[in-house]
C-alpha positions in Angstrom: 80.3 92.8 76.6 80.6 96.5 77.9 82.3 99.1 75.5 85.7 99.1 77.9 85.5 95.3 78.6 84.6 96.0 82.0 81.8 94.4 83.5 79.5 96.4 85.8 79.6 94.0 89.0 81.4 90.9 89.9 78.5 89.9 92.1 75.4 88.2 90.7 72.1 90.4 90.9 70.0 89.9 94.3 72.7 89.4 96.3 73.5 92.8 97.7 70.3 93.7 99.2 71.0 92.1 102.8 74.2 93.7 102.8 73.0 96.8 102.1 70.6 97.2 104.6 72.7 96.0 107.5 75.4 98.4 106.6 77.9 95.7 106.4 80.4 95.1 103.5 79.6 92.5 100.8 81.4 88.9 101.3 84.0 88.0 98.8 81.5 85.9 96.9 84.2 82.9 95.6 85.5 79.9 97.9 88.2 78.8 95.4 91.1 80.5 96.3 94.4 80.4 98.2 94.2 80.9 102.1 97.0 82.1 104.4 98.0 81.9 107.9 101.2 84.3 108.8 103.8 81.7 107.6 102.5 81.3 104.5 101.7 85.0 104.2 105.1 85.7 105.0 106.6 83.2 102.3 104.5 84.3 99.6 104.8 88.0 100.6 107.2 88.9 97.4 104.6 87.3 95.0 101.9 88.9 96.4 103.3 92.5 96.9 105.3 92.5 93.3 102.9 95.2 92.3 103.3 97.1 95.3 106.8 96.6 97.0 105.6 97.0 100.8 108.1 95.8 103.8 106.7 92.8 105.1 105.2 93.0 108.7 106.5 91.5 111.5 104.3 88.2 112.9 101.8 90.1 115.3 98.5 91.7 115.0 99.7 93.5 111.8 100.4 90.5 109.9 97.1 88.7 111.1 95.6 91.8 109.6 97.3 91.1 106.1 96.2 87.6 106.4 92.5 88.6 106.3 93.2 90.8 103.5 94.8 88.5 101.5 92.1 85.7 102.3 89.6 88.1 101.2 88.2 89.3 104.6 88.3 93.1 103.6 86.2 94.6 106.4 87.9 92.6 109.0 91.3 93.4 107.7 90.5 97.2 107.4 89.2 97.0 111.4 92.1 95.5 112.2 94.4 98.3 110.4 92.7 101.1 112.0 93.1 99.7 115.5 96.6 99.9 114.8 97.2 103.4 114.2 99.8 104.7 112.1 101.7 101.1 111.7 97.9 99.9 110.1 96.9 102.6 108.0 98.4 100.8 104.7 96.4 97.7 105.4 93.4 99.8 106.3 93.5 101.7 103.2 94.4 99.1 100.8 91.6 96.6 102.6 89.2 99.9 102.1 90.2 100.8 98.7 90.1 97.2 97.2 86.6 96.2 98.6 85.2 99.6 97.3 86.8 99.1 93.7 85.3 95.4 93.2 82.6 94.9 95.8 80.7 97.6 97.1 77.3 97.7 95.1 76.0 101.1 96.4 77.6 103.9 94.4 77.1 106.4 97.0 78.8 104.0 99.8 81.9 103.3 96.9 82.4 106.9 96.4 82.2 107.4 100.3 84.9 105.0 101.0 87.2 106.6 98.3 86.9 109.7 99.9 87.7 108.0 103.2 91.1 106.4 101.6 91.9 109.4 100.1 91.7 111.8 103.2 93.3 109.0 105.8 96.5 108.7 103.1 96.9 112.2 102.6 97.1 112.7 106.2 99.5 109.6 106.3 101.7 110.8 103.5 101.6 114.2 105.1 103.1 113.0 108.2 105.7 110.8 106.1 106.4 112.8 103.1 108.9 110.2 101.4 106.4 107.4 102.0 105.5 106.4 98.5 102.9 103.9 99.4 101.0 106.2 101.5 100.7 108.7 98.5 99.9 105.6 96.1 96.8 104.7 98.2 96.0 108.4 97.8 96.2 108.6 94.2 94.3 105.2 94.1 91.5 106.4 95.9 91.4 109.8 94.4 91.5 108.2 90.9 88.7 105.7 91.3 86.5 108.6 92.7 87.3 110.5 89.6 86.2 107.8 87.8 82.9 107.3 89.6 81.8 111.3 89.1 83.0 111.2 85.6 86.8 111.8 84.7 85.6 115.3 82.6 84.3 116.5 85.9 87.3 115.4 88.1 89.4 117.1 85.6 87.6 120.1 86.0 87.7 120.2 89.7 91.4 119.7 89.7 91.5 116.0 90.6 93.6 115.2 87.7 96.4 117.2 88.2 96.3 115.8 91.7 96.5 112.3 90.8 99.2 112.7 88.0 101.5 114.3 90.5 101.0 112.2 93.3 101.6 108.9 91.3 104.7 110.7 89.3 105.7 111.1 93.0 105.2 107.6 93.8 107.5 106.5 91.1 110.3 109.0 92.1 110.4 107.7 95.6 109.9 104.1 94.5 111.0 103.4 91.0 109.9 99.4 91.4 106.5 100.4 92.2 104.3 98.5 89.1 100.9 99.8 90.5 102.2 103.0 90.4 103.2 102.8 86.4 100.0 101.2 85.4 97.6 103.6 87.2 99.5 106.6 86.0 99.3 104.9 82.3 95.5 104.5 82.6 95.4 108.2 83.6 97.1 109.3 80.5 94.9 107.1 78.3 91.4 108.2 80.5 92.5 112.3 80.2 93.3 111.8 76.2 90.0 109.7 75.9 87.9 112.7 77.6 89.8 115.8 75.9 91.8 114.7 73.1 95.5 114.4 72.7 96.2 118.0 72.0 94.1 119.4 74.9 95.3 116.4 77.1 99.1 117.3 76.4 98.8 120.9 76.8 97.0 121.3 79.8 97.7 118.0 81.8 101.0 116.9 80.0 99.6 113.3 78.8 100.6 111.6 75.9 99.5 108.5 74.3 103.4 107.3 73.7 103.9 107.8 77.5 100.6 105.7 78.4 102.2 102.8 76.4 105.7 103.2 78.0 104.0 103.3 81.2 102.0 100.3 81.0 104.8 98.5 79.5 107.1 99.4 82.2 104.6 98.7 85.2 103.9 94.9 83.3 107.5 94.5 82.8 107.9 94.8 86.7 104.9 92.7 87.6 104.0 90.7 84.7 101.4 88.5 86.9 99.4 91.4 87.3 96.0 90.9 85.8 94.7 94.1 86.6 97.5 95.4 84.7 96.9 93.6 81.5 93.3 94.7 82.0 94.2 98.5 82.3 96.7 98.1 79.3 93.9 96.7 77.3 91.3 99.4 78.4 93.8 101.8 77.5 94.7 100.8 74.2 90.8 101.0 73.5 90.5 104.6 74.9 93.9 105.8 73.1 93.2 104.0 69.6 89.8 102.9 69.4 88.4 100.0 68.1 91.2 98.9 65.9 92.7 97.6 69.0 90.4 95.2 69.9 91.7 92.1 68.6 95.1 93.0 71.0 92.9 94.3 73.9 91.0 91.0 73.5 94.4 89.2 73.9 95.4 91.1 76.9 92.4 90.3 78.7 92.6 86.4 77.8 96.4 86.9 79.2 94.9 88.3 82.6 92.1 86.0 82.7 94.8 83.1 82.4 96.9 84.3 85.5 96.4 82.1 88.4 95.5 83.9 91.3 97.7 84.4 94.4 95.0 85.6 96.7 91.8 87.0 96.8 92.1 90.0 95.0 93.7 88.5 92.0 90.7 86.1 91.9 88.6 88.9 91.7 90.6 90.3 88.9 90.7 87.2 87.1 87.0 87.0 87.3 87.1 90.6 86.1 88.8 89.6 83.1 86.8 86.3 82.5 83.6 89.1 82.7 85.2 91.2 80.3 85.6 88.9 77.6 82.1 87.0 78.1 79.8 89.8 78.7 
């Protein structure tokens, strides 16, 4: 098990090379997941988007793209989204960010994809300042990029303040955005872990009790979030150390027991299982 209970990769050794050589995205390595068509997608939409309450698309090309996303065809979903202009940006950004976070094996490509998403989402948010979902993907991509280059380095570059400000704006605009609460809770915990509670509070306005409250709020809104339970577990370890390992393990077990509703949740469940066994 890695120190933060998070495995390095979901893909088995050796399966990345053909994809890396071809420059294509790595395929989803699992076949045992729910499959959608447009009708099933729209019927399941509230459950699929419980973490980010996005309005469902009308039947048509955008809905077809979301079918690809939830079926785990992330590259195709992103391509469809980009072809649809502004209407497809949310799809393109989500598909790219989720692929980069879970499946891209090449670190330089992974970081480049996060920056790509952050730039597109920032432009979208600038054009639509009240669009909480555009803002969320900007913050998500910047946060994952920050983790990739090291949180300490990212804080020195001012990315931490940016991520915190954007996530707080998301919650102000969309108080039911469960994923934003969880991401902001993780931000509080990561900063405290890297710079300490006192410096974190004085410099970045982060607090351990705020982190816990944010995790609790997000998971109350979306108790089926396997990723949320894992982030909470990792947050407890960062905030309080190995003394919270039994509780963190229990939260990972809860994540591993989630019945995945789509491809991304299938990846989350596998992450939870790997975190418990590595």
